[in-house]
C-alpha positions as CSV (number, residue, x, y, z in Angstrom):
1,M,100.7,98.9,124.3
2,P,101.2,97.5,127.9
3,E,104.7,96.3,128.7
4,R,103.7,92.7,129.3
5,K,100.7,90.9,127.9
6,N,99.6,87.9,125.8
7,L,99.6,88.7,122.1
8,C,99.9,86.9,118.8
9,V,103.3,87.8,117.6
10,L,104.5,87.7,113.9
11,V,108.2,87.6,113.0
12,A,109.1,88.1,109.4
13,L,112.7,87.5,108.3
14,H,113.5,89.2,105.0
15,P,117.2,89.7,104.5
16,V,118.6,90.3,101.0
17,D,120.7,87.4,99.8
18,A,124.4,88.2,100.3
19,V,125.4,87.2,96.8
20,L,122.5,89.2,95.3
21,A,123.5,92.2,97.5
22,E,127.0,92.1,96.2
23,R,125.8,92.1,92.6
24,L,123.3,94.9,93.2
25,G,125.6,97.2,95.2
26,A,125.1,98.7,98.6
27,D,122.5,101.3,97.6
28,E,120.3,99.0,95.5
29,A,120.5,96.3,98.1
30,R,119.4,98.8,100.8
31,H,116.4,99.9,98.5
32,A,115.4,96.3,98.0
33,A,115.5,95.6,101.7
34,E,113.4,98.7,102.4
35,R,110.9,97.7,99.7
36,H,110.6,94.3,101.5
37,A,110.0,95.9,104.8
38,R,107.4,98.4,103.5
39,R,105.3,95.7,101.9
40,I,105.4,93.5,105.0
41,E,104.5,96.5,107.3
42,R,101.6,97.4,105.0
43,A,100.2,93.9,105.3
44,I,100.5,94.1,109.1
45,V,98.8,97.5,109.4
46,M,96.0,96.5,107.0
47,Q,95.1,93.7,109.3
48,G,95.2,95.9,112.4
49,G,98.6,94.8,113.7
50,Q,101.2,97.0,115.4
51,V,104.8,97.0,114.1
52,L,106.9,96.6,117.2
53,L,110.3,96.4,115.5
54,G,111.1,97.2,111.9
55,G,114.4,96.9,110.0
56,A,116.1,95.9,106.9
57,E,116.2,92.2,107.8
58,Q,113.3,91.5,110.2
59,T,109.9,92.8,111.2
60,I,108.2,92.0,114.5
61,A,104.5,92.8,115.0
62,G,101.8,92.2,117.6
63,F,98.1,91.4,117.0
64,E,95.3,91.3,119.5
65,R,93.8,88.4,117.5
66,S,95.5,85.4,115.9
67,D,93.1,85.6,113.0
68,A,94.5,88.9,111.9
69,A,98.1,87.6,112.2
70,V,97.3,84.7,109.9
71,H,95.7,87.1,107.3
72,A,98.7,89.4,107.6
73,A,101.2,86.6,107.1
74,S,99.3,85.4,103.9
75,E,99.1,88.9,102.6
76,A,102.8,89.6,103.3
77,L,103.8,86.4,101.3
78,D,101.6,87.5,98.4
79,R,103.1,91.0,98.4
80,I,106.6,89.8,98.4
81,H,105.8,87.1,95.8
82,G,104.4,89.8,93.6
83,L,107.6,91.8,93.5
84,P,109.5,91.7,90.2
85,P,112.8,89.6,90.3
86,L,116.1,91.4,91.0
87,L,118.7,90.3,88.5
88,G,116.6,87.2,87.9
89,S,116.3,86.3,91.6
90,K,113.0,86.4,93.6
91,Q,113.0,88.1,96.9
92,T,112.1,85.9,99.8
93,V,110.5,86.1,103.3
94,R,110.1,83.6,106.1
95,I,107.4,84.1,108.7
96,G,106.7,82.7,112.1
97,V,103.5,83.2,114.2
98,H,103.0,82.4,117.9
99,Y,100.5,83.4,120.6
100,G,102.3,84.0,123.9
101,V,103.8,86.5,126.4
102,L,105.3,89.6,125.0
103,D,107.7,91.8,127.0
104,N,107.9,95.1,125.2
105,D,109.9,97.2,127.7
106,G,113.2,97.1,126.0
107,E,114.7,98.1,122.6
108,E,113.6,94.8,121.1
109,P,110.4,92.8,121.9
110,A,111.2,89.8,124.1
111,G,109.4,87.0,125.8
112,E,107.9,83.7,124.8
113,G,105.8,85.1,121.9
114,P,108.7,86.7,119.9
115,A,111.1,83.9,120.8
116,V,108.9,81.1,119.5
117,A,107.8,83.1,116.5
118,R,111.4,83.9,115.6
119,Q,112.3,80.2,115.9
120,L,109.5,79.2,113.5
121,A,110.6,81.9,111.1
122,H,114.1,80.5,111.0
123,L,112.7,77.0,110.4
124,A,110.4,78.1,107.6
125,E,111.3,77.6,104.0
126,S,111.7,80.5,101.7
127,G,108.3,82.0,100.9
128,Q,106.6,80.1,103.8
129,A,104.8,81.0,107.0
130,L,104.6,78.8,110.0
131,I,102.2,79.0,113.0
132,S,102.3,77.3,116.4
133,G,99.6,75.0,117.5
134,T,99.0,77.4,120.4
135,A,98.0,80.2,118.0
136,V,96.0,77.8,115.9
137,M,93.8,76.9,118.9
138,V,92.5,80.4,119.2
139,L,91.8,80.9,115.5
140,G,88.3,81.6,114.1
141,G,86.8,79.6,111.2
142,A,87.9,81.8,108.3
143,A,91.5,82.1,109.4
144,R,91.7,78.4,110.4
145,Q,90.9,77.5,106.8
146,Q,94.2,79.2,105.7
147,V,96.1,76.8,108.0
148,G,97.2,73.2,107.3
149,S,94.8,70.9,109.2
150,Q,97.7,68.6,110.4
151,P,100.9,69.6,112.2
152,L,104.1,69.2,110.3
153,S,105.9,65.9,111.0
154,G,109.5,64.8,111.1
155,P,112.5,65.0,113.4
156,V,112.9,68.8,113.1
157,W,109.3,69.4,114.3
158,T,109.6,66.8,117.0
159,R,112.6,68.7,118.4
160,V,110.6,72.0,118.4
161,G,108.4,70.4,121.1
162,I,105.1,72.1,120.0
163,P,102.7,71.4,117.1
164,V,103.6,73.6,114.0
165,H,101.3,74.2,111.1
166,A,101.9,75.8,107.7
167,I,99.9,78.9,106.6
168,G,98.6,79.3,103.1
169,Q,98.5,77.3,99.9
170,R,102.2,77.5,99.2
171,S,102.8,75.0,102.0
172,G,101.5,72.2,99.7
173,L,99.4,70.9,102.5
174,V,95.7,70.0,102.5
175,T,93.9,72.6,104.5
176,S,91.0,72.1,106.7
177,V,88.6,73.3,104.0
178,P,86.5,70.4,102.7
179,G,87.3,69.6,99.0
180,A,83.8,70.5,97.9
181,A,84.1,73.9,99.5
182,R,87.3,74.9,97.8
183,L,87.1,77.5,95.0
184,S,88.3,76.5,91.6
185,S,87.3,79.8,90.0
186,R,88.9,83.2,90.0
187,L,87.6,86.7,90.4
188,R,88.7,88.9,87.5
189,L,88.9,92.7,88.1
190,R,89.3,95.3,85.5
191,H,90.3,98.8,86.4
192,Q,91.2,101.2,83.6
193,Q,93.8,99.3,81.6
194,E,94.7,96.9,84.3
195,V,93.4,93.3,84.8
196,L,94.0,91.5,88.1
197,F,92.8,88.2,89.6
198,V,91.8,87.1,93.1
199,E,92.7,83.4,93.1
200,E,94.4,80.7,95.1
201,L,97.9,82.2,94.9
202,R,96.6,85.7,95.5
203,P,93.7,85.3,97.9
204,V,93.5,89.0,99.0
205,L,93.4,92.1,96.9
206,L,93.5,95.7,98.3
207,L,91.7,98.7,96.9
208,G,92.1,102.4,97.9
209,R,93.7,105.7,97.2
210,E,97.2,104.8,98.5
211,L,99.7,103.8,95.9
212,A,100.5,100.7,98.0
213,N,97.2,99.1,97.2
214,D,96.8,96.5,94.4
215,V,94.1,98.7,92.8
216,T,94.8,102.4,93.2
217,I,91.6,104.6,93.1
218,M,92.4,108.2,92.4
219,D,89.0,109.6,93.2
220,P,89.1,111.8,96.3
221,R,86.0,110.1,97.7
222,A,87.9,106.9,98.1
223,S,89.7,106.2,101.4
224,R,93.4,105.6,101.5
225,Q,92.7,102.0,102.5
226,H,89.2,101.7,101.2
227,A,88.4,97.9,100.9
228,R,89.7,94.5,100.3
229,I,88.4,91.4,98.5
230,E,89.2,88.0,99.9
231,R,88.9,84.5,98.4
232,R,86.9,82.5,100.9
233,P,85.2,79.1,100.9
234,E,81.8,80.8,100.4
235,G,83.1,82.8,97.5
236,F,84.7,86.2,96.9
237,V,83.9,88.6,99.7
238,L,84.2,92.4,99.7
239,F,85.1,94.0,103.0
240,D,84.5,97.7,103.1
241,Q,86.6,99.7,105.7
242,S,86.1,103.2,104.3
243,T,84.5,106.5,105.3
244,N,82.2,106.9,102.3
245,G,81.4,103.2,101.7
246,S,81.4,101.1,98.6
247,F,78.7,100.8,95.9
248,V,78.2,97.4,94.3
249,A,76.0,96.6,91.3
250,I,75.8,92.9,90.5
251,E,74.2,92.2,87.1
252,G,70.4,91.7,87.4
253,K,70.3,93.2,90.9
254,P,69.8,96.7,92.4
255,E,72.9,98.6,93.5
256,C,73.9,97.9,97.1
257,F,75.7,100.3,99.5
258,V,78.2,98.7,101.9
259,R,80.0,100.6,104.6
260,Q,82.1,98.9,107.3
261,E,80.4,95.7,106.3
262,Q,81.0,92.8,103.9
263,M,79.3,91.5,100.8
264,L,79.5,88.4,98.6
265,L,80.5,89.2,95.0
266,D,78.6,86.4,93.3
267,G,78.3,87.5,89.7
268,P,79.5,90.0,87.2
269,G,79.2,93.6,88.3
270,R,80.7,97.0,89.0
271,L,82.3,98.5,92.1
272,G,82.5,102.2,93.1
273,C,84.8,103.1,95.9
274,G,83.0,106.1,97.5
275,F,80.8,106.8,94.5
276,S,77.8,105.2,92.8
277,T,78.3,102.7,90.0
278,T,75.8,104.7,87.9
279,E,78.3,107.5,87.5
280,L,80.5,107.4,84.5
281,E,83.7,107.3,86.4
282,R,87.1,106.2,85.1
283,D,87.8,104.7,88.5
284,L,85.0,102.1,88.4
285,V,86.1,98.6,89.0
286,F,84.5,95.9,86.9
287,F,84.5,92.2,88.1
288,D,83.4,88.8,87.0
289,I,84.0,85.2,88.0
290,V,86.0,83.2,85.5
């Protein structure tokens, strides 16, 4: 990466609470912090970002496109939210996103991009992601729908000096998606004995051979990071990013082959990651809208 350029910078703060760390002990606290960092880094990499700085308490990443940073922020929140509680306490993360100048010629990324993103991360509530108005201005339609339509208001945000928006549904804000376009349904997926949902609180689900995915496909024809399913205004969309492609059979329709493309999952059906849905495979994924 060039030493100085304009990028969309994401800063995630994910320290383990001091009281919880004391109760867990040094080793367990360190493992918890590493687990935080791994989940956040996977979300970044899955969206095409580059981890510029990783550690037990913060992660800094750069993205060529602000859209990818928004998707990564939403995904990171979901991944951390999905972790089981530690001694009854939920792990937390605070995220800031800003588009600006990045100086990456030292030990730690510097410049306006990381500085503003870090400031927003510190201002965010636990489990919240904030994005600057500068980054919002360069968002595409799909990513813009994940961002609150109005800047946050109040003395704190006035002092910041730039518009600040919240990312994702946990902000409690009305997004820019018209009410008629919002999805009230969920996509249910069944894989072996596991049942998962793509829904408002979990808008992205990952499939692939890596254990870090939400649905782990053991078949060798599946790619490590094979595909993802996103909840969008138009419905539930499959994005294939694999080598061997995805096979999708929706009830009443012929089987479709999708590779490096997207497809709307608009009814009950079956999904094969690298193999046909006509094969009697234990790794077939069954889905329906509920």
